[in-house]
C-alpha positions as CSV (number, residue, x, y, z in Angstrom):
1,M,-122.9,113.2,-120.9
2,L,-120.9,114.4,-123.9
3,N,-118.0,115.3,-121.7
4,R,-118.2,111.9,-120.1
5,F,-118.1,110.2,-123.5
6,A,-115.1,112.3,-124.5
7,Q,-113.3,111.3,-121.3
8,D,-114.0,107.6,-122.0
9,T,-112.6,108.1,-125.5
10,R,-109.4,109.4,-124.1
11,R,-108.8,106.3,-122.0
12,M,-109.7,103.6,-124.5
13,V,-108.1,101.8,-127.4
14,V,-110.7,101.5,-130.1
15,V,-111.0,98.0,-131.5
16,G,-114.5,98.0,-133.0
17,V,-116.6,100.2,-135.3
18,V,-117.6,103.3,-133.4
19,T,-119.7,106.1,-134.7
20,V,-119.7,109.5,-132.9
21,L,-123.3,110.6,-133.4
22,S,-124.7,114.0,-134.1
23,A,-126.4,116.0,-131.2
24,G,-129.9,114.8,-132.3
25,A,-129.0,111.2,-131.4
26,L,-126.6,112.0,-128.5
27,S,-128.8,110.8,-125.7
28,A,-129.4,107.4,-127.2
29,A,-125.7,107.1,-127.9
30,A,-124.9,108.1,-124.4
31,T,-127.2,105.4,-123.0
32,A,-125.6,102.8,-125.1
33,T,-122.2,104.0,-124.2
34,A,-123.0,103.8,-120.5
35,G,-124.3,100.3,-120.9
36,L,-121.2,99.2,-122.7
37,A,-118.9,100.9,-120.2
38,S,-120.4,98.8,-117.4
39,Q,-119.1,95.7,-119.1
40,Q,-115.5,96.7,-119.5
41,A,-112.8,94.5,-118.0
42,T,-110.3,97.3,-117.8
43,A,-110.1,101.0,-118.6
44,S,-107.4,100.5,-121.2
45,A,-109.2,98.1,-123.6
46,V,-112.7,97.5,-125.0
47,A,-113.6,93.8,-124.9
48,P,-116.9,91.9,-125.3
49,A,-118.7,91.2,-122.0
50,A,-118.5,87.6,-120.8
51,T,-122.1,86.8,-121.5
52,P,-123.8,84.3,-123.8
53,E,-124.8,87.2,-126.1
54,A,-121.2,88.5,-126.5
55,Q,-119.9,88.5,-130.1
56,P,-116.4,87.3,-130.9
57,R,-113.8,90.0,-131.7
58,R,-114.0,90.9,-135.4
59,K,-110.8,90.7,-137.4
60,S,-112.0,93.3,-140.0
61,R,-110.4,96.7,-140.2
62,R,-111.5,98.9,-137.3
63,V,-113.0,102.3,-138.0
64,L,-113.8,105.3,-135.7
65,E,-116.2,107.7,-137.5
66,L,-116.5,111.3,-136.2
67,T,-119.8,112.6,-137.4
68,E,-120.5,115.4,-134.9
69,E,-119.7,118.9,-136.0
70,G,-117.1,120.5,-133.8
71,K,-116.2,117.3,-132.0
72,V,-113.0,117.3,-130.0
73,L,-111.1,114.0,-129.8
74,D,-108.5,114.5,-127.1
75,G,-105.9,112.0,-125.9
76,A,-107.3,109.0,-127.8
77,R,-105.5,105.8,-128.4
78,V,-106.9,104.3,-131.6
79,K,-106.0,101.1,-133.4
80,G,-107.5,101.4,-136.9
81,T,-108.8,104.2,-139.1
82,I,-110.3,107.5,-137.9
83,V,-112.7,108.8,-140.5
84,V,-113.7,112.5,-140.1
85,K,-117.1,113.2,-141.6
86,A,-118.1,116.4,-139.9
87,D,-116.8,119.9,-140.2
88,R,-114.5,121.6,-137.6
89,V,-113.5,118.4,-135.9
90,K,-110.3,118.6,-133.7
91,I,-108.0,115.6,-133.1
92,K,-105.3,116.4,-130.5
93,N,-102.9,114.7,-128.2
94,S,-103.7,111.4,-129.7
95,R,-101.9,108.2,-130.9
96,V,-103.2,106.4,-134.0
97,R,-102.0,103.0,-135.1
98,G,-103.6,103.1,-138.6
99,S,-104.7,106.2,-140.4
100,I,-106.8,109.3,-140.4
101,V,-109.1,110.1,-143.3
102,V,-110.4,113.6,-143.6
103,R,-113.7,114.1,-145.5
104,A,-114.9,117.4,-144.0
105,D,-113.9,121.0,-143.9
106,G,-112.0,122.9,-141.2
107,V,-110.4,119.8,-139.6
108,K,-107.5,120.3,-137.2
109,I,-104.9,117.7,-136.1
110,K,-102.5,118.7,-133.4
111,N,-99.9,117.0,-131.2
112,T,-100.9,113.6,-132.7
113,T,-98.8,110.7,-133.8
114,V,-100.0,108.4,-136.7
115,T,-98.2,105.1,-137.3
116,S,-99.3,103.6,-140.5
117,R,-98.7,100.7,-142.9
118,G,-101.7,101.4,-145.2
119,R,-101.9,103.6,-148.2
120,Q,-101.5,106.9,-146.4
121,G,-100.9,108.0,-142.8
122,I,-103.2,111.0,-143.2
123,R,-105.5,111.2,-146.3
124,V,-107.2,114.5,-147.0
125,S,-110.0,114.4,-149.5
126,R,-109.6,116.5,-152.6
127,Y,-113.0,118.0,-152.0
128,T,-112.3,119.5,-148.6
129,A,-110.8,122.7,-147.4
130,G,-109.1,124.1,-144.3
131,T,-107.3,121.0,-143.0
132,R,-104.5,122.0,-140.6
133,I,-101.9,119.6,-139.2
134,R,-99.5,121.0,-136.5
135,N,-96.8,119.6,-134.2
136,S,-97.6,116.1,-135.3
137,T,-95.7,113.0,-136.5
138,V,-96.5,110.5,-139.3
139,A,-94.4,107.3,-139.2
140,C,-94.7,104.8,-142.1
141,T,-93.9,101.1,-141.4
142,A,-94.5,99.8,-145.0
143,R,-92.6,100.7,-148.2
144,R,-95.9,101.6,-150.0
145,T,-97.2,104.1,-147.4
146,N,-97.4,107.8,-148.1
147,G,-97.3,110.4,-145.3
148,I,-99.9,113.0,-146.0
149,A,-101.9,113.0,-149.3
150,P,-103.1,114.0,-151.8
151,G,-103.3,117.8,-151.0
152,N,-105.6,120.6,-149.7
153,Y,-103.9,120.9,-146.3
154,V,-101.5,123.1,-144.3
155,A,-98.7,121.3,-142.4
156,R,-96.6,123.1,-139.8
157,R,-93.9,121.5,-137.6
158,V,-94.9,118.1,-138.9
159,R,-92.4,115.2,-138.9
160,V,-92.7,112.5,-141.5
161,N,-90.5,109.4,-141.2
162,G,-90.0,106.4,-143.4
163,C,-92.7,107.1,-145.9
164,K,-92.7,106.4,-149.6
165,R,-93.8,110.0,-150.3
166,A,-93.8,112.5,-147.4
167,F,-96.0,115.5,-148.3
168,V,-98.0,114.8,-151.5
169,F,-99.6,117.7,-153.3
170,S,-100.2,119.1,-156.8
171,R,-101.4,122.1,-158.7
172,K,-105.0,120.9,-158.4
173,N,-104.6,119.8,-154.8
174,P,-102.0,122.2,-153.3
175,A,-100.5,122.2,-149.8
176,K,-98.5,124.5,-147.7
177,V,-95.7,122.8,-145.6
178,R,-93.7,124.9,-143.2
179,K,-91.0,124.2,-140.7
180,S,-91.4,120.5,-141.1
181,R,-89.1,117.5,-141.4
182,I,-88.7,114.5,-143.7
183,N,-86.6,111.7,-142.1
184,G,-85.1,114.3,-139.8
185,K,-84.2,116.8,-142.5
186,P,-85.8,120.2,-142.5
187,Y,-88.4,120.8,-145.2
188,S,-90.7,123.5,-146.4
189,N,-92.4,123.3,-149.8
190,G,-92.4,125.7,-152.8
191,V,-89.9,123.6,-154.7
192,K,-91.2,123.5,-158.3
193,S,-89.8,120.0,-158.9
194,L,-92.4,118.6,-156.4
195,L,-95.3,119.6,-158.6
196,P,-96.6,116.9,-161.0
197,L,-95.4,116.4,-164.5
198,S,-93.1,119.5,-164.6
199,P,-90.6,118.5,-167.3
200,P,-86.9,119.2,-167.2
201,T,-85.5,122.1,-169.1
202,S,-85.5,121.4,-172.8
203,P,-82.3,121.9,-174.8
204,P,-82.2,125.5,-176.1
205,T,-81.4,124.7,-179.8
206,P,-84.2,126.2,-181.9
207,T,-85.9,124.0,-184.5
208,P,-88.7,124.6,-187.0
209,T,-92.3,124.5,-185.9
210,P,-93.8,121.2,-186.9
211,T,-96.7,120.9,-189.3
212,V,-99.8,119.5,-187.5
213,T,-102.4,117.6,-189.4
214,P,-105.8,118.3,-187.8
215,T,-107.4,115.0,-188.5
216,V,-107.2,112.0,-186.1
217,P,-104.5,109.7,-187.5
218,V,-105.2,106.0,-188.0
219,Y,-102.4,103.4,-188.2
220,E,-103.2,100.1,-189.8
221,G,-102.7,97.1,-187.4
222,W,-102.8,99.3,-184.3
223,P,-105.7,100.4,-182.0
224,T,-108.0,103.0,-183.6
225,P,-111.0,105.0,-182.5
226,E,-113.2,102.4,-184.2
227,S,-111.6,99.4,-182.5
228,T,-111.6,101.0,-179.0
229,G,-114.3,102.5,-176.8
230,P,-117.9,101.1,-176.4
231,R,-118.9,98.2,-178.6
232,Q,-122.6,99.1,-178.2
233,A,-124.8,102.1,-177.5
234,A,-125.6,103.1,-174.0
235,T,-129.0,102.3,-172.5
236,H,-129.1,105.2,-170.1
237,T,-127.3,108.4,-169.0
238,T,-126.3,109.6,-165.6
239,G,-124.2,112.3,-163.9
240,N,-121.2,111.6,-161.6
241,L,-121.2,107.8,-160.8
242,S,-119.3,105.8,-158.2
243,S,-119.0,102.1,-157.7
244,S,-121.2,100.9,-154.8
245,E,-120.1,97.3,-154.0
246,A,-117.4,94.7,-154.6
247,G,-117.8,92.7,-157.8
248,Q,-120.1,95.3,-159.4
249,V,-120.4,95.5,-163.2
250,I,-121.0,99.0,-164.7
251,S,-121.9,98.7,-168.3
252,G,-123.9,100.3,-171.1
253,V,-124.1,103.8,-169.5
254,T,-123.1,107.3,-170.5
255,V,-121.6,109.3,-167.6
256,N,-121.7,113.0,-167.8
257,G,-119.1,113.9,-165.2
258,R,-116.7,111.6,-163.2
259,L,-116.7,107.8,-162.9
260,T,-115.1,106.7,-159.5
261,V,-114.1,103.2,-158.8
262,Q,-113.4,102.3,-155.1
263,H,-114.4,98.7,-154.6
264,D,-112.7,95.3,-155.3
265,N,-113.2,93.4,-158.5
266,V,-115.3,96.1,-160.3
267,T,-115.6,95.8,-164.1
268,V,-116.5,98.7,-166.3
269,S,-117.3,98.0,-169.9
270,D,-118.9,99.7,-172.9
271,V,-119.2,103.0,-171.0
272,T,-118.8,106.6,-172.3
273,I,-117.4,109.2,-169.9
274,N,-118.1,112.8,-171.0
275,G,-115.8,114.4,-168.5
276,T,-116.7,117.8,-167.0
277,G,-113.7,118.2,-164.6
278,T,-110.4,116.6,-163.6
279,Y,-110.0,112.9,-162.9
280,M,-112.7,111.8,-165.4
281,L,-111.9,108.2,-164.5
282,H,-110.7,107.9,-161.0
283,I,-109.6,104.6,-159.4
284,T,-109.0,105.4,-155.7
285,D,-109.0,104.1,-152.1
286,K,-111.8,102.1,-150.5
287,A,-113.5,103.5,-147.4
288,D,-110.9,101.9,-145.2
289,G,-108.0,103.6,-147.0
290,S,-106.7,100.5,-148.8
291,C,-106.6,100.1,-152.6
292,P,-109.2,98.1,-154.4
293,I,-108.0,95.0,-156.2
294,G,-109.2,93.4,-159.5
295,V,-110.4,96.7,-161.1
296,R,-110.8,96.4,-164.9
297,V,-112.1,99.2,-167.2
298,E,-112.5,98.1,-170.8
299,Y,-114.0,99.3,-174.1
300,T,-114.6,102.7,-172.5
301,E,-114.4,106.1,-174.1
302,I,-113.3,109.2,-172.3
303,N,-114.2,112.5,-174.0
304,G,-112.9,115.6,-172.4
305,A,-114.6,118.1,-174.8
306,N,-116.7,119.5,-171.9
307,A,-113.8,119.8,-169.4
308,A,-111.0,122.3,-169.2
309,E,-107.9,121.5,-171.3
310,S,-105.9,121.3,-168.0
311,D,-108.2,118.6,-166.5
312,I,-106.7,115.1,-166.1
313,P,-108.6,112.3,-167.9
314,I,-107.4,109.2,-166.0
315,Y,-106.0,109.1,-162.5
316,M,-105.1,105.6,-161.1
317,D,-104.6,106.6,-157.5
318,C,-104.8,102.8,-157.1
319,G,-103.9,100.2,-159.6
320,G,-106.2,98.8,-162.3
321,V,-106.4,97.8,-166.0
322,F,-107.6,100.2,-168.7
323,D,-108.0,98.2,-171.8
324,H,-109.3,99.0,-175.3
325,G,-110.0,102.5,-174.2
326,Y,-110.4,105.6,-176.4
327,V,-109.3,108.9,-174.8
328,H,-109.6,112.1,-176.8
329,N,-110.3,115.8,-176.6
330,V,-108.1,116.0,-173.6
331,G,-105.1,118.1,-172.8
332,R,-103.4,116.4,-169.9
333,T,-101.6,113.1,-169.2
334,S,-103.4,110.0,-167.9
335,R,-101.5,109.0,-164.8
336,L,-100.4,105.8,-163.3
337,T,-99.1,105.3,-159.7
338,D,-98.7,101.7,-158.7
339,N,-99.9,98.4,-160.3
340,G,-101.6,100.1,-163.3
341,T,-101.9,98.9,-166.9
342,V,-103.0,100.8,-170.0
343,S,-103.2,98.4,-173.0
344,N,-104.7,98.1,-176.5
345,S,-105.9,101.7,-176.3
346,Y,-105.9,104.9,-178.4
347,V,-105.0,108.0,-176.4
348,F,-104.8,111.3,-178.2
349,S,-104.0,114.4,-176.1
350,N,-104.8,117.2,-178.6
351,R,-106.2,120.1,-176.6
352,T,-104.3,123.2,-175.7
353,G,-105.1,126.4,-173.8
354,G,-103.8,129.1,-171.6
355,S,-103.3,127.1,-168.4
356,G,-99.6,126.5,-169.0
357,A,-100.1,122.8,-168.0
358,H,-97.5,120.3,-169.2
359,R,-99.1,117.7,-171.3
360,G,-98.7,114.1,-172.4
361,A,-100.7,110.9,-173.3
362,V,-99.9,108.4,-170.6
363,G,-97.3,108.8,-167.8
364,T,-96.4,108.7,-164.2
365,N,-95.0,110.9,-161.4
366,G,-93.5,108.0,-159.6
367,G,-94.5,104.5,-158.7
368,S,-93.9,100.8,-159.3
369,N,-95.1,97.8,-161.3
370,N,-96.9,99.7,-164.2
371,Q,-97.4,98.6,-167.8
372,I,-98.1,100.5,-171.0
373,I,-98.6,97.9,-173.7
374,N,-99.8,98.0,-177.4
375,N,-101.2,101.5,-177.5
376,V,-101.3,104.5,-179.9
377,L,-100.1,107.4,-177.8
378,M,-99.9,110.9,-179.1
379,C,-99.6,114.4,-177.7
380,E,-100.1,117.2,-180.2
381,G,-99.9,121.0,-179.9
382,T,-98.4,123.6,-177.5
383,G,-97.4,122.4,-174.1
384,C,-96.6,118.8,-174.9
385,S,-93.7,117.3,-172.9
386,A,-93.8,113.8,-174.3
387,A,-96.2,111.0,-175.4
388,I,-95.0,109.1,-172.3
389,P,-93.6,111.4,-169.6
390,M,-92.1,109.5,-166.6
391,Y,-90.8,111.8,-163.8
392,G,-89.7,110.8,-160.3
393,D,-91.5,113.6,-158.6
394,F,-93.2,111.8,-155.7
395,A,-91.4,108.4,-155.7
396,P,-88.8,106.4,-157.6
397,I,-90.0,104.9,-160.9
398,N,-89.4,101.2,-160.5
399,G,-90.8,98.5,-162.8
400,M,-92.3,100.3,-165.9
401,L,-92.8,98.1,-169.0
402,V,-93.3,100.1,-172.2
403,Q,-93.9,97.5,-174.9
404,H,-95.2,97.7,-178.5
405,N,-96.6,101.2,-178.4
406,L,-96.7,103.7,-181.3
407,M,-95.6,107.1,-180.2
408,A,-95.7,110.6,-181.7
409,T,-95.5,114.1,-180.2
410,T,-94.9,117.7,-180.8
411,G,-93.1,117.8,-177.5
412,G,-89.4,117.7,-176.7
413,Y,-89.1,113.8,-176.7
414,C,-91.5,111.0,-177.4
415,A,-90.7,109.7,-173.9
416,Y,-88.9,110.6,-170.7
417,G,-87.3,107.5,-169.2
418,G,-87.7,108.0,-165.5
419,S,-84.2,109.1,-164.6
420,V,-84.5,112.9,-164.7
421,S,-81.6,114.4,-162.8
422,S,-83.6,117.4,-161.6
423,K,-86.2,115.4,-159.9
424,P,-86.3,114.3,-156.2
425,Y,-86.1,110.7,-157.3
426,P,-83.7,110.7,-160.3
427,D,-82.8,107.0,-160.6
428,G,-85.4,105.0,-162.5
429,S,-85.0,101.3,-162.3
430,N,-86.5,98.3,-164.2
431,V,-87.8,100.6,-166.9
432,R,-88.0,98.6,-170.2
433,F,-88.6,99.9,-173.7
434,I,-89.4,96.8,-175.8
435,D,-90.5,96.6,-179.4
436,N,-91.9,100.1,-179.6
437,H,-92.6,102.2,-182.8
438,F,-91.4,105.8,-182.9
439,S,-93.2,107.8,-185.5
440,T,-91.9,110.7,-187.6
441,R,-95.4,112.1,-187.9
442,F,-94.3,115.5,-186.4
443,F,-90.5,115.4,-186.5
444,D,-87.9,113.2,-188.1
445,T,-86.6,112.5,-184.6
446,C,-90.1,111.6,-183.2
447,G,-90.0,114.4,-180.6
448,R,-88.5,117.8,-181.2
449,Y,-85.1,116.8,-179.8
450,G,-85.2,113.0,-180.1
451,T,-86.8,109.7,-179.1
452,V,-86.2,109.3,-175.4
453,A,-84.5,111.4,-172.8
454,S,-83.4,110.8,-169.2
455,F,-83.2,107.0,-169.7
456,D,-80.2,105.1,-168.1
457,N,-80.0,102.1,-170.3
458,G,-78.3,99.0,-169.0
459,V,-78.2,99.9,-165.3
460,R,-80.6,99.2,-162.5
461,G,-82.5,96.7,-164.6
462,N,-83.3,99.3,-167.4
463,A,-83.5,97.8,-170.9
464,W,-83.9,98.8,-174.5
465,S,-84.7,96.2,-177.2
466,G,-86.4,95.9,-180.5
467,N,-87.5,99.5,-180.9
468,V,-87.9,100.8,-184.5
469,W,-88.9,103.8,-186.6
470,H,-92.6,103.2,-187.5
471,E,-92.4,104.5,-191.0
472,S,-89.3,102.6,-192.1
473,G,-88.9,99.7,-189.8
474,H,-85.3,100.6,-189.1
475,A,-83.9,100.0,-185.7
476,V,-83.8,102.9,-183.2
477,G,-80.6,102.8,-181.1
478,A,-80.7,103.3,-177.3
479,P,-80.6,106.9,-176.4
């Protein structure tokens, strides 16, 4: 009966929610499948039977769940999302108009074409291993769509066409890409510039080592540790915590681990996150692969003292608002992708170590429609690149508003402006530095070599206006 079910799967276009069950429930599933098959109008489409009990076709996103270990999906034609939830599943000789989401180990995708306009064509969970994609094609039909992301996969002879970012990976989530193509051009990875937040080569001119004050600095009239973070004590404590439904309010809790938000209109307030690993606050895709909307995190503290210095405090894989937050005892940059805002917050990246990781306060590796407004942003110690590093690693930087922030760093510059010539996407656009304060806390030039580097003022919508030295109030000229 299992073979018969697989044969049926090869002939049909999936338009409803289908769950491939484990062996324990296979006989019941087979009976239901046989009953449904008798009602089919054609072999090429699944449609409701013409009976009074038939339900109208649903317009919600269609999902095919693969939950049987070792399942082989061969020759399928699927419209919607395939979610792999069991180990050692194989998808081959198939066509998917939607996306594939991998949430299990040892998954193989071969001779398959994915055409997508969602967030990613193929999404491989960060917590899986052994995903292999061979002789396949990912075609993106929307500007926001990535090809394969965010890492933990091997791709060989894979063609990615028309995607915002083709092969997404990082140091934490590596990938091996061999004999593949991006928009028809040969590609194999191993290029350092595709790794996240790797800064350009700094000027070689030596300068004195800055004097670092160990206390947490406070600036009058700006966000402080006292004016940010929880306004009231937590009522309970938990481990890793994830949102569970749209419209949820998460408040008055201490999270020892990671807080994950993946539902629409979730509000997080008066929460302390004692991070124990990377992505201490993670705003990420919903179950259907789309980004949640209306996410707001406010009056929240992120303390990375129990995590490694190389762990990332905030990762907005999807957009959201982080407001009146207090981020400290961390060593890495909090990262924005698209439609993210960090405002009225105090972010102090002050931990160093032997990881060799490049450091900052708040930044991006590429994306659009982001805002950094009215914050105190500092990166102190060995390994700092900038208070605000903006590098076009995975996508062009388009639409970044940097307004009324106080910046200081021991890094090369207080900010990189999104047009780093050594990056795959070197031409930042609509990047605006407005009414910011550059501090001389560590250097008279804010950063070791100056205020802002790799910023193309006056072209592509880039703008510089009203920026001053914090200590004197004197104007800072465009770099």
